[in-house]
C-alpha positions, -999 to +999 in steps of 0.1 A: +429+263-214+456+281-194+468+297-225+433+306-236+427+324-203+460+342-207+450+355-241+417+366-226+434+385-199+456+405-223+425+415-243+407+432-214+424+467-214+416+486-246+401+518-259+373+530-281+374+531-319+393+561-332+378+563-366+347+584-361+334+579-396+329+542-391+296+536-373+294+504-352+266+490-331+267+458-310+239+438-293+239+405-275+215+378-287+206+358-256+189+330-274+220+322-296+246+335-270+261+357-297+275+392-300+261+408-331+280+438-345+266+459-374+279+491-390+286+511-420+309+537-435+301+562-462+329+567-488+334+595-513+347+568-536+331+553-567+314+519-563+336+503-589+368+514-571+356+500-537+346+467-552+379+463-571+398+468-538+374+443-521+380+417-547+418+420-546+421+393-518+459+388-522+465+425-514+446+426-481+479+422-461+490+456-474+463+476-457+439+456-434+461+455-403+475+491-404+478+504-368+456+475-355+480+465-329+480+497-309+452+513-290+444+549-298+464+559-267+495+543-282+500+513-260+505+480-278+482+450-276+500+419-264+482+399-292+499+413-323+484+406-357+511+410-384+499+394-416+469+384-437+475+358-463+450+347-489+450+311-499+430+304-532+410+273-538+400+251-508+369+229-504+344+256-515+367+270-542+366+305-528+397+303-507+406+314-472+424+341-452+451+332-427+455+358-400+490+355-386+497+367-351+521+366-321+514+365-284+539+388-267+541+370-234+568+350-215+570+313-221+549+292-219+521+317-227+538+335-256+540+323-291+550+334-326+534+329-360+501+314-348+474+313-375+436+318-374+420+306-406+388+323-420+371+305-449+356+326-476+320+313-477+304+337-502+313+363-528+292+383-552+310+395-583+302+428-599+288+424-635+312+438-661+340+446-636+366+418-636+379+408-602+355+430-583+331+418-555+303+437-539+297+411-511+321+391-491+314+366-463+340+348-441+337+325-411+361+309-387+374+279-404+395+262-378+398+255-341+401+283-316+406+282-278+385+313-274+359+315-302+333+289-310+319+306-341+326+338-360+312+352-392+317+385-409+297+397-439+305+429-458+286+444-487+288+476-508+263+497-526+268+529-545+274+545-579+300+566-597+299+593-571+301+574-538+296+542-519+285+528-486+301+497-471+279+479-445+290+450-423+277+425-398+296+401-376+284+374-353+307+360-325+301+332-300+328+326-275+333+292-258+314+289-226+340+298-200+353+327-221+318+341-226+315+345-189+344+370-189+333+389-220+306+415-209+294+439-236+318+466-225+349+443-230+336+431-263+331+467-276+366+478-266+383+448-282+365+428-308+342+456-321+372+480-321+393+457-342+365+450-367+359+487-370+396+494-374+398+471-404+368+489-420+385+523-413+417+509-430+396+499-460+382+535-461+417+550-460+430+526-487+402+531-512+403+569-507+440+567-518+430+545-548+406+570-562 
């Protein structure tokens, strides 16, 4: 628990999402004690290109975490995400993503190469486009000292001229952590990093056109 509170403390200072083209909105569901974030980004990229990139799970580590460890002002987060690894198979057959991170604090609070696992719970292939997916859902697949449940769903629509990627996440923190996570803190940290991944997707698919 001491380490969990230390991680919480280093998350508090942050900044707003720099990518203005990614629209995000967050509400708090009192009944379920969950932060619910929704959003979208409009891409001048064909639907087929976007869904091919979305289906290339093994390549996520090349683009998903670009600049995610620094606030727009340039100061580094103490929690440093440095790799995303896709593991095929698993109980559901869809695989999982391991998010690898370091905590840049002095002993005993610091650590290296910690892993948060997110199970792939749903995919929707694109008919006639091998390897492409138009919908992807992941959820927290292991123990976390901070988060009780987390689910993120992304889906794409579009045609040969352009696409829209929409997303929804639901996050429930463990009881003591939830007390220290008002909406303003959530938006500056969790919402910011979700939005940054979507902004990185935007940049990546625009290069892939």
